[in-house]
C-alpha positions in Angstrom: 8.0 -55.1 1.5 5.7 -57.5 -0.4 6.3 -61.0 -1.5 4.4 -63.5 -3.6 5.0 -67.0 -4.6 4.9 -66.0 -8.2 8.5 -64.9 -7.6 8.3 -61.1 -7.6 8.9 -58.8 -4.7 9.3 -55.0 -4.4 11.2 -53.3 -1.6 10.6 -49.6 -1.3 13.2 -47.5 0.6 13.1 -43.8 0.3 12.6 -43.0 -3.4 14.1 -46.4 -4.4 12.1 -49.3 -5.6 14.1 -52.5 -5.7 12.3 -55.0 -7.9 13.3 -58.6 -7.3 12.2 -61.4 -9.5 12.3 -65.1 -8.5 14.3 -67.7 -10.3 15.8 -71.1 -9.3 19.1 -69.5 -8.2 20.7 -68.4 -4.9 19.9 -65.1 -3.3 22.0 -62.1 -4.4 23.2 -63.2 -7.9 22.7 -60.1 -10.0 21.8 -62.0 -13.2 18.6 -60.9 -14.9 16.2 -63.8 -15.5 13.3 -63.5 -17.9 11.1 -62.5 -14.9 13.5 -59.9 -13.7 13.8 -58.4 -17.2 10.1 -58.3 -17.5 9.9 -56.4 -14.2 12.6 -54.0 -15.4 10.8 -53.4 -18.7 7.6 -52.7 -16.8 9.3 -50.2 -14.6 10.8 -48.3 -17.6 7.6 -48.4 -19.7 5.3 -45.4 -19.8 3.3 -45.3 -16.6 5.9 -47.4 -14.8 7.5 -46.2 -11.6 9.8 -43.3 -12.3 12.3 -44.1 -9.5 13.2 -47.7 -10.3 16.7 -48.4 -9.2 17.7 -52.0 -9.8 16.4 -55.5 -10.6 18.0 -58.6 -9.0 16.8 -62.1 -8.5 16.4 -64.6 -5.7 15.2 -68.2 -5.4 11.8 -68.7 -3.9 12.7 -72.2 -3.0 15.1 -71.4 -0.1 12.5 -69.1 1.5 9.8 -71.7 1.4 12.2 -74.3 2.9 14.2 -72.3 5.3 11.5 -69.9 6.4 12.4 -66.9 8.6 16.2 -67.4 8.5 16.3 -67.3 4.7 13.9 -64.3 4.6 16.3 -62.4 6.9 19.2 -63.2 4.7 17.2 -62.1 1.7 16.2 -58.8 3.5 19.8 -58.1 4.3 20.9 -58.7 0.8 18.1 -56.4 -0.6 19.0 -53.7 1.9 22.7 -54.0 0.9 21.7 -53.6 -2.7 19.6 -50.6 -1.9 22.6 -49.0 0.0 24.9 -49.7 -2.9 22.5 -48.1 -5.3 21.9 -44.8 -3.4 24.9 -43.0 -5.0 23.5 -43.9 -8.4 20.2 -42.1 -7.8 21.7 -38.9 -6.5 19.4 -38.8 -3.5 16.3 -36.6 -3.8 15.1 -36.0 -7.3 16.1 -32.6 -8.8 13.4 -30.0 -9.1 12.8 -26.9 -11.2 12.3 -23.6 -9.5 10.7 -20.6 -11.3 12.1 -17.2 -10.3 11.2 -13.7 -11.3 14.2 -11.4 -12.0 14.6 -7.8 -12.8 14.3 -6.4 -16.3 16.3 -3.2 -16.0 19.9 -3.0 -17.1 22.0 -6.0 -16.2 19.5 -7.4 -13.6 18.6 -10.3 -15.8 22.2 -11.2 -16.7 23.5 -11.0 -13.1 20.5 -12.9 -11.8 21.0 -15.7 -14.4 24.7 -16.0 -13.5 23.7 -16.4 -9.8 21.0 -19.0 -10.4 23.3 -21.0 -12.8 25.9 -21.2 -10.0 23.3 -22.5 -7.6 22.0 -25.0 -10.2 25.5 -26.3 -10.7 25.9 -26.7 -6.9 22.6 -28.4 -6.2 21.6 -30.1 -9.4 18.3 -28.3 -9.4 17.2 -26.1 -12.3 15.9 -22.5 -12.4 13.5 -21.1 -14.9 13.7 -17.3 -15.0 10.3 -15.7 -15.5 10.3 -12.5 -17.6 8.7 -9.5 -15.8 7.7 -6.0 -17.0 10.3 -3.3 -16.9 8.4 -0.8 -14.7 7.8 -1.5 -11.1 4.2 -0.5 -11.3 3.4 -3.1 -14.0 5.5 -5.7 -12.2 3.5 -5.2 -9.0 0.3 -5.6 -10.8 1.5 -8.8 -12.3 2.6 -10.2 -9.0 -0.7 -9.3 -7.4 -2.5 -11.2 -10.1 -0.4 -14.3 -9.7 -0.6 -14.3 -5.9 -4.3 -13.6 -5.6 -4.9 -16.6 -7.9 -2.6 -18.7 -5.7 -0.5 -19.4 -8.7 2.3 -22.0 -8.5 4.0 -20.6 -11.6 6.5 -18.6 -9.6 8.4 -19.9 -6.6 10.8 -17.0 -5.9 9.7 -13.4 -6.3 12.1 -10.4 -6.6 10.2 -7.7 -4.8 10.7 -3.9 -4.3 11.6 -2.5 -0.9 8.1 -1.0 -0.7 6.2 -4.3 -1.3 6.6 -6.4 1.9 3.6 -4.6 3.5 1.6 -5.1 0.3 2.4 -8.7 -0.5 3.8 -10.1 2.7 0.7 -12.2 3.4 1.5 -14.4 0.3 5.1 -15.2 1.4 6.5 -17.8 3.8 8.5 -16.9 6.8 12.2 -17.1 5.9 13.4 -16.2 9.4 14.0 -19.9 10.5 16.3 -20.4 7.4 18.7 -17.7 8.6 21.2 -18.2 11.4 21.4 -15.4 13.9 24.8 -14.3 12.5 23.5 -14.3 9.0 20.6 -12.1 10.0 22.9 -9.8 11.9 25.0 -9.2 8.8 22.2 -7.5 6.9 21.2 -3.9 7.2 19.0 -3.7 10.3 16.7 -1.2 8.6 16.1 -3.6 5.7 15.4 -6.5 8.0 12.9 -4.4 9.9 11.3 -3.3 6.6 10.9 -6.9 5.5 9.5 -8.1 8.8 5.7 -8.2 8.8 3.7 -9.3 11.8 6.9 -10.9 13.2 7.7 -12.8 10.1 10.7 -12.2 7.8 8.8 -12.3 4.5 11.7 -11.4 2.3 15.6 -11.4 2.5 17.4 -8.2 1.5 19.2 -8.8 -1.8 20.6 -5.3 -2.7 19.9 -1.8 -1.7 19.7 1.4 -3.6 19.3 5.2 -3.5 18.9 7.8 -6.2 22.1 9.5 -7.2 23.4 12.2 -9.6 25.5 11.0 -12.6 27.5 13.8 -14.3 29.9 14.1 -17.3 33.1 14.7 -15.4 35.0 15.5 -18.7 32.5 18.3 -19.6 32.6 19.9 -16.2 36.4 19.9 -16.4 36.3 21.2 -19.9 34.2 24.2 -18.9 35.9 24.7 -15.5 32.8 24.0 -13.5 32.3 22.3 -10.1 29.9 19.5 -9.3 26.7 21.2 -8.3 25.4 20.8 -4.7 22.1 22.7 -5.2 19.4 22.3 -7.8 19.9 26.0 -8.8 23.6 25.2 -9.4 22.7 22.1 -11.4 20.4 24.2 -13.5 23.0 26.8 -14.3 25.7 24.3 -15.1 23.4 22.1 -17.2 22.3 25.2 -19.2 25.9 26.3 -19.9 27.1 22.8 -21.0 23.9 22.3 -23.1 24.4 25.6 -24.9 28.1 24.8 -25.6 27.5 21.3 -26.8 24.7 22.3 -29.2 26.9 25.1 -30.5 29.6 22.4 -31.2 27.1 20.5 -33.3 25.2 18.1 -31.0 21.6 19.3 -31.4 20.4 16.3 -29.4 22.3 17.2 -26.2 20.4 18.1 -23.0 21.4 19.3 -19.7 19.5 16.8 -17.4 17.5 13.6 -17.8 15.5 11.8 -15.1 12.5 9.4 -14.8 9.4 11.5 -15.5 6.9 8.8 -16.6 3.8 8.4 -14.5 4.9 5.3 -12.5 6.7 4.4 -9.3 9.9 5.8 -10.7 8.4 9.3 -10.7 7.4 8.9 -7.1 11.1 8.2 -6.3 12.3 11.2 -8.3 9.7 13.6 -7.0 10.1 12.5 -3.4 13.8 13.5 -3.7 12.8 16.9 -5.0 10.3 17.4 -2.2 12.5 16.1 0.5 15.5 18.1 -0.7 13.4 21.3 -0.5 12.4 20.4 3.1 8.9 19.3 2.2 8.9 16.0 4.2 8.1 12.5 2.9 4.5 12.7 1.7 3.1 11.0 4.8 4.7 11.3 8.2 5.7 8.4 10.4 2.6 9.0 12.5 0.3 8.6 9.5 -0.5 12.3 9.0 -0.5 13.6 5.4 2.1 16.4 5.1 2.8 16.7 1.4 0.6 19.8 0.8 3.0 22.4 1.9 4.9 25.4 0.3 8.1 23.4 0.0 6.4 20.8 -2.1 4.9 23.5 -4.4 8.3 25.1 -4.8 10.0 21.7 -5.7 7.4 21.0 -8.3 7.7 24.4 -9.9 11.4 23.9 -10.1 11.0 20.5 -11.8 8.4 21.8 -14.2 10.8 24.5 -15.3 13.3 21.9 -16.5 11.0 20.2 -19.0 11.6 21.4 -22.5 14.4 23.7 -21.4 17.3 21.7 -19.9 15.4 18.4 -20.1 13.7 17.0 -23.2 9.9 17.4 -23.5 9.8 13.7 -23.8 11.3 13.2 -20.3 7.7 13.0 -19.0 7.7 9.5 -20.5 11.2 8.4 -19.5 11.9 5.4 -17.3 15.3 4.4 -15.9 16.5 2.9 -19.2 15.3 5.8 -21.3 17.3 8.2 -19.2 20.4 5.9 -19.2 20.2 5.5 -22.9 20.3 9.3 -23.5 23.1 9.8 -20.9 25.3 6.9 -22.0 25.0 7.9 -25.6 26.7 11.1 -24.7 23.6 13.3 -25.0 23.2 14.6 -21.4 25.3 16.4 -18.9 23.5 15.1 -15.8 21.3 12.2 -15.0 19.3 11.1 -12.0 19.3 7.3 -11.8 20.1 4.3 -9.6 23.7 3.1 -9.1 23.2 0.1 -11.5 23.9 2.6 -14.3 27.5 3.0 -13.2 28.9 -0.3 -14.4 27.0 0.1 -17.7 28.5 3.5 -18.3 31.9 2.0 -17.8 31.3 -0.8 -20.2 33.8 -1.4 -23.1 31.3 -0.2 -25.7 30.1 2.8 -23.7 30.7 6.2 -25.4 31.1 7.8 -22.0 33.5 5.2 -20.5 35.9 6.9 -18.1 34.1 10.2 -18.4 31.4 9.8 -15.7 31.2 10.9 -12.1 28.6 10.2 -9.4 27.5 12.4 -6.5 24.7 12.8 -4.0 21.7 14.6 -5.5 21.5 18.4 -5.0 19.4 20.1 -2.4 16.9 22.9 -2.6 17.0 26.3 -0.9 16.1 27.0 2.8 17.1 26.0 6.3 15.3 22.6 6.0 16.9 21.6 2.7 19.0 18.5 2.5 20.9 16.3 0.0 19.0 13.0 -0.2 18.0 10.1 -2.4 15.0 7.9 -2.3 15.7 4.5 -0.6 15.4 1.7 -3.1 16.5 -1.9 -3.3 15.2 -5.4 -3.9 14.4 -8.4 -1.8 13.8 -12.1 -2.5 10.7 -13.8 -1.2 9.2 -17.4 -1.5 5.6 -17.9 -2.4 3.5 -19.8 0.1 2.0 -21.5 -3.0 5.3 -22.9 -4.2 5.5 -26.6 -4.8 9.1 -26.6 -3.7 9.5 -24.3 -0.8 12.5 -26.0 0.6 14.5 -25.7 -2.6 13.2 -22.2 -3.2 14.3 -21.1 0.2 17.8 -22.6 -0.4 18.0 -20.5 -3.6 17.1 -17.3 -1.8 19.7 -18.0 1.0 22.4 -18.6 -1.7 21.6 -15.5 -3.8 21.5 -13.2 -0.8 24.7 -14.8 0.8 28.0 -13.0 1.2 29.8 -14.7 -1.7 27.1 -14.0 -4.2 26.5 -10.4 -3.0 30.3 -9.7 -3.3 30.3 -11.1 -6.8 27.5 -8.8 -7.9 29.1 -5.8 -6.2 32.5 -6.4 -7.9 31.1 -7.2 -11.3 28.0 -5.0 -11.6 28.4 -2.4 -8.7 25.2 -3.6 -7.0 25.0 -2.2 -3.5 25.2 -5.0 -1.0 22.6 -5.5 1.8 25.4 -7.0 3.9 26.8 -4.0 5.5 30.5 -4.9 6.0 31.0 -5.5 2.3 31.2 -1.7 1.9 34.6 -2.0 3.6 35.7 -5.0 1.5 38.9 -4.2 -0.5 37.9 -6.1 -3.6 34.5 -4.4 -3.7 36.0 -0.9 -3.3 38.6 -1.5 -5.9 36.0 -2.6 -8.5 33.3 0.0 -7.5 34.8 2.9 -5.5 31.5 4.7 -5.7 30.0 2.3 -3.2 32.3 3.6 -0.5 31.8 7.2 -1.6 28.0 6.9 -1.5 27.5 4.8 1.6 26.4 7.9 3.5 23.8 8.5 0.8 22.4 5.0 1.3 22.4 5.4 5.0 20.6 8.8 4.9 18.2 8.0 2.1 14.5 9.0 2.5 12.1 6.1 2.7 8.8 6.1 0.8 5.8 5.9 3.2 5.2 2.2 2.5 5.5 1.1 6.2 3.0 3.6 7.5 0.6 3.2 4.6 0.9 -0.6 4.5 -1.4 -2.3 1.9 -2.6 1.2 0.7 0.9 2.4 -0.2 0.3 1.7 -3.9 -2.7 4.0 -3.8 -0.7 6.7 -2.0 2.1 6.4 -4.6 -0.3 6.5 -7.5 -2.0 9.6 -6.3 1.4 11.2 -5.8 2.9 10.4 -9.2 -0.4 11.4 -11.0 -0.3 14.8 -9.3 3.4 15.3 -10.1 3.0 14.2 -13.7 0.1 16.6 -14.1 2.3 19.4 -12.9 5.3 18.4 -15.1 3.1 18.2 -18.3 1.2 21.5 -17.5 -2.1 19.8 -17.1 -2.3 21.4 -13.6 -0.5 24.2 -11.9 1.7 22.9 -9.1 -0.4 24.7 -6.4 -3.6 23.1 -7.6 -2.0 19.7 -8.1 -0.5 19.7 -4.5 -3.8 20.9 -3.0 -5.8 18.1 -4.7 -3.2 15.6 -3.7 -3.5 16.5 0.0 -7.3 16.1 -0.1 -7.0 12.7 -1.9 -4.5 11.3 0.6 -6.5 12.4 3.6 -9.5 10.6 2.1 -7.4 7.5 1.7 -6.0 7.7 5.2 -9.3 8.1 7.0 -7.8 10.8 9.2 -4.4 9.2 9.6 -5.6 5.6 10.1 -4.1 3.6 7.2 -4.8 0.1 8.6 
């Protein structure tokens, strides 16, 4: 607190500046004198203090005459004024948080609804940053931002495979979670997001690849849901032939994600794993992908292109595949569960005609039905100007209430495990209960063992697979070259 005999004093308390201007009146009268008005005008003018709260007046004369006693009375009066004014300021000033959200399907809409609810609750604002549609391009953008220590994004939505790649750029969110809140999440996801003892991201929703099928067409032709890739091929061929004969020349048996990007890694890992070919790199760091089962899986996938899958499938992403299937132009589709709610939308041509099942398996004793583990997490940049508010946003969006809303409205798979038994969730999205075993048994990409080199591993894998799908290389040659490249990257199994 400062005082001068010119009759002006400023009391700073928190983010309040109480400006008092002296006049020949008693302490505490809230009438603006010319001096008080001048102080107020100065506070409001460009360059003035942004947090001015009030201007009152006091008499300098009683202070001069009465000394310490009058000053104490004055101080009490000023503090009382400050206390009365606190509700008018709303406490801490609202801030704006920048958050990256997904660009696939209804990710953007569902994210916006969640952040709007948080904004209404806290008074803070959220600016949603547009991101590329493919995960490969989004990772490259994130790496560019974070390497530059950019403050443009506070909250990052990150893929399940990125904590090991980007974790050094995020703050530890562990202290923000109670022990009960942490225990509610899938233990596997918490472990996945913990790097060097720090929880660098909170699980938002989980995923696994699944098989969508036209239930009405299978019933029409008296066919069962396939459980092997050979069965799927036969059923797809039969339905495709019949639909084209009925006049739909654009109809195909099967669509998937065949573009050279992370989505192809997910698809191809499902093929390889379902044939008993392992998971590219084993948990001990050894490269295992170059085996006969992998070759057989790629030969099978290559046989689909141009026959039961369009030739252009080698450039398809998730939305390309969904567009063809939802338009009624495919019998089967490999995709993530997000496509379910869109297929059931009021304007969807296939509403009420779609079923979902676990992906088929290959031949042999080691074959299995599987799906690649996916999912997204929320992380806070250590370069954020507002880490406290950004953390609060993450805790809100990953909380039980918000996860339940997203599961009910959009069929997102919760990362809070007991929501899979919630009556409201199962009534709105029964597939979540049906496919829980698929999520639990999903095959993980080797991001944990490869660490920061995972993106190189994945790129080498999808390049080899894409070359096989397009006919640039024979599957045997592509798999052999892939094994050599991965061993070079691993330095004999040492990925660190």
